N, C-alpha and C positions, 0 to 999 in steps of 0.2 A: 922423465915426465911422460907418462903414458896417457892412455885414454881415460884412465881413472881420474886423473887430476883435472881434466877439462869439464866434466859434468858436475854440477853443484849437488845433485841428488844421488844418493846411493840406491841400490835396489830395495833395501829395507825401508828407506824413506818413502819411496814410491808406493810400495806395498802398504805401508802404514797409512799413507794418504788415501789410497783406494778403500781401505777398510773403514776409515773415518767417514769418507764420503758416503759409503754404503750405509753406515749406521745413521748418518744424518738423514739420508733419503728414506730409510726404513722407519724412522721416528717422525718424519714430517707429517704424514697422513694421520696417524693417531693423535698427534698434538693438534692438528687442525680440527679434527673431529671433536676433540676434547673442548677446544675453545668454542666451537659452534654449539655443542651441547650445553655448555655453561651459560651461553647467551640465551638459549631456549629455556633453560631452567629458570633463569632470571625473569624472562617474560611470563612464564607460567606462574611463577610466584606472585608477580604483580597482578596478573589476572585473578588469581585465587584470592588475593587480598581485596580486590575490588568486589568480587562476588560475595565474600564474607561480609563486607560493609553493606552490600545490597540486602543480604539476608537479615542482617541486624536491623536495617531500616524497615524492612517488611514486618519483622517481628514486633517492632515498636508500633507500627501502624495497626497491626492485629490487636495488640494490647489496647490501643485507643478504641477500637471498634467493640471491645468487650465492655467498655464503660457505657452504661445507659444514658448518661448525660451527653456524651459525645454523639451517640447515635441520634438522640433527640435533636441536638443542634444541627447535625447533618441533614436530618429529615426536614427541618424547618428551612434550611438554606437551599438545599438542592431540589426538594420536592414541593416547597411552599406549603408544608403541613402547618396546621395551627392546633393548639391545645383546645380541649373542650371549653367552651365559654369565651374563647377569644374570637375576634373578628379579623379575618384576613383581607388585606387590601392589595390590589395590583395597580401600580402606577404605570400608565401607558405614556409613551413618548408622544407629545403633541405633534411632532413633525411627521410621524409615521401615520399614513392613511390606513384606515381599516380596509380589509379585503371586501370587495363587493359581494353581496349575497345574490346568487343566481338561482332562480327557480325555473326549472324546465318542466316539460310535460310529465316526465316520469316521476319526478318528486312530488308534483301536485297530485298525481293519481294515487301515489302511496298515501298521501295525507287524507284523501277522500275516503279511504277505508276499503279500497279494492284489495282482493287477495294478492299475495305476493307473486303467485305464479302468473296471474294476469298481467301484472306489471312487467314481469320478466319476459313474457311472450311478446308484449308490445315493444319492448326494447330490442328483442331479437328481430322482429319484423321491421323496425325502424332501421336497424343496422343492415338488413338485407335489401332494403328498398333501393331500386336502381335510380340514380339521379336523372332528372329530365335531360334530354339532349340539348346541348347548347346551340343557340341560333347561329353562332359564328365561332370559329376556332381562333384562338390567339396564338400567334407564332412566337418564337423565342425572342424576337426583336421587339415585341410589344405591339405590332400592328395586327389588325384583324384581317382575316381573309374570308373569302366566300365559303359557305358551308360545303362540305364534301358531298358530291353527288355520286350515285352509283356509276360504275364504269359502263360505257356503251360499247357494244361489240363493233369492231371495225369492219367496214365493208370491203371485201376483196375486189380489186379491179385491175 
């Protein structure tokens, strides 16, 4: 009974095990990449199918817009167009108040028939006008303070 009988593996078995382990390790990376790429291909095929469905939907809509009856219906619904001889009505919500009409000096001058450049020049002058000085300054806390007076020189003593 020698040393040979005490070890369960022979040299050939160890060598065979190392070769098999090397082969498994050398195939692991390509197999992992193969599986990843198959998943990516599946995702891309799904995306392509969705895009083809979208293209089909857009082609259907394009076909609708080539129909004059559809275009006429859309113009009536979206743009409130009416056919010649028809009367169009707009129903307003009674709860909604109309916007107030504001007439200012510039718009009344335009109505009077003054040239546009005169109206423009008056609006520029009105924008450049310096507001009159306030009689009192309001602080951030809401209280009024005395108007600012010019600084007086200090007398040296």
